[in-house]
N, C-alpha and C positions, 0 to 999 in steps of 0.2 A: 811136699816142698815147703821149706820154712825160710822166710826172710826175717832178719832180725838185727837190731842194734842192741836190744835188751828184750828179754822175754816179756817184760811187763810193759813195754811201750804201747802207744796208741790203742785205744779201745775201738771196737766196731768191726775189725777185720780179723781174719785168722792168721794173717802174716804181717810182719813188719819189714821194713827195708833198711839196709845199712847205707847211709849216705855220707860220703866223706871225700876229701881230696885224694888223688893217687898217692901222694907222699905219706898219708896217714893210713892207707888201706891195710898194710900188713899188720900194724898194731891193732887196728879195729877188728880185723878178722880174727886175730889171736884172742882178743877179749870176747868176741862172740863165741868162739869155740870153747873157751873156759866157762862161759856162762851156761852154754848148752850142756856141757859135761856135768856141771853142778846140778842143774835142774833135772836132767835125765838120769842122774846117779850112775854115771859110768865114767870110764877113764877118758882122758883127753885123746889118747891114741884111737879109741873107738870112734869118737866124733870126727877126727881127722880122716879116717877111712871112709866116712859117709859123706864128707863135704866136697862139693865141687865149687871152686871159685872162678869167676870169669870177669873180664872187663868188657862191658857191653858197648864197645865203640862202634863207629860207623862201618867198620870193615866186616862185621859179623853178618852172615846171611842166616835166614831161618833154619836151614839144614845144619848150620854149625851148632845150633842150640838143640834142635829136636832130634837130630840123627837122620839117617837116610836108609832107604831100601836098596839093597845091592843084589844083583843077580848071582845066584850060586849054581855053578855048573854041577855040583854034586847032587843037589836036590832038584835042579831044573826049575827053580822058582826064585822069587825075590824074598830075601830075608831082611828083616828090620834090624838095624844096628843103632841102638839108642845113643843119643848125645848127652851133653852136660845136664839138660833139664830133667833127665831121668834119675839123677842122683837123689839120695835121701834128703840132702840139705844143699841148697844152692844159694851162694852168696854172690850177688852181682854188684859190680861197681860201674859207675858212669852210665846207669840205665837211661838217663835222659838224652844221652848222646847215641843211643843205639840206632842202627839202621831202621827206618820206618817200616820196612818189611819184616824185620825181626821182632819188633815190639809186639805185634799181635800174638806171636808164638809165646812170648813171656807172659802176656796178659791171660792167654788161655790156660797156661800152666798154673798161674797164680789164682785165677778166678774159678776155673772149672776142674782143676786137678787132673788135667789130661793134656796131651799134645796130639796134633794131627799131622800125619805124613801120608802123602799120596792118597788122600781121601779116607784114610783109616785112623780112628782115634785110639790112642794108647794111654791107659790110665797110669798115673804116677803113684809111686809107692809112698806110704805114709809112715812116719816114725811110730813105732809101737807104743811109745809113751806119750804120744801127742795129746791124748786126753788129759794127762796130768799137766802138761804145759798149759792147755786151755783153762783147766781148773784154777791154776795159779794166777793166770792173767785175769780171770773173772774175779777172783778174790781181791786182787790188787785194785780193780776198778770199783769195788765196793768200799774201799777205804775212804773215809770222809776227808775232804779237803775243805776246811772252813774258809769263809770269805777272807778272814784275816791272813791266812796262809797264802791264799791266792794273790792277795795284794802284795804280800811280802815277796813272792816270786816275781811279780810284775815289776816291783821296785828294783830288785836286784838286776833284772835284765835291762831295765831302763838305764841303770847306772853305767852299764857297759857302753851304752851309746853316747853318754855324756862324758866319759872318762877321757882325760888327756892322753894323747898318743894312740887313741883307738880310731881307726878309719871306719870300720863297720862293726856295729855292736850286734847283740843277740837278736834274732828274729823271733816272731811269735811261735814258730815251730820249736825253737829252743826252750821257750817257757813251758810249752806243753810237755816236752821231754823231762824237764825238771820236775814238774808236777807228777808225771808218771813214775819216775824213779823215786821221788819222795814217798809216794804211796807204797811202792815196793819195799822201801826200807822200813817204813812203819809196820808193814805186815811181817817182815822178818823179825822185828822187835816185839812182835806179839800184840800189836795195837791195831785198832780199826779206825784210827784217826791220825792225821799228819801233825807233827810238831815242828817247831822252828829248827830243832836239831837235825831233823830229817832233811830239811831243805839245805841247811848249811853243809851237811855231809856229802850231798850229791851235786851241789851247784857247780863246783869247780870241775870235777870229772866230766860232767855233762856239757858244760858250756865253754871250757877252756879252748877247745879246738874250733869253736864257732865264732871266736872273736878275731877280727883281722886288725892287726896293728897298722899304724901309719908307716909310710915308706922309711922314715928315719929309724923307727923301732924294729922294723922287720915284720914280715907278714906270715901268719898261719892261714888256716882256712876260715871262711866266713860262716 
């Protein structure tokens, strides 16, 4: 199971999570699929076949995610029918609004690589090229972000909070994502350190949807 906004995002865990407003979800999911296709060296169509997307709203029950065991008259036993969490890649939106009973199912899938149904654990499939993905992420984390570049990122995000017509500026999470993507760009350019050009190249794509304009200007996502 892979959660991602970008393969190179947040260090420390094996998965990342796509967080956005419902209006942006389709575009974000498209970007995720394109990124995965590039990293895994396969066509977009292959990734689309392996992806399951879901909106984790309060209406979802654990069985809607894990699947259920159903009685089969042919075999005289209960057969397990897997749910969305058994897909190769799961992209979940509105996770924080999920039914409290459904959240443990997602946490088990993400943290333990399995789901539990009727007292039985079912292992989740792993992408065959997942080691390559992890190697790339590890290489990104080794790219040096000098204090000067960190201060530059902080200054840019602070400017969004002081700008005229902006209701909500960029949060600390946004700054971390800029740093992560700047490292990724530096690696793609064959460097082991971040330059100002790396920051400038990623800052708008990473932060644009995180800025909420005032009522008069119209509002995107915070």
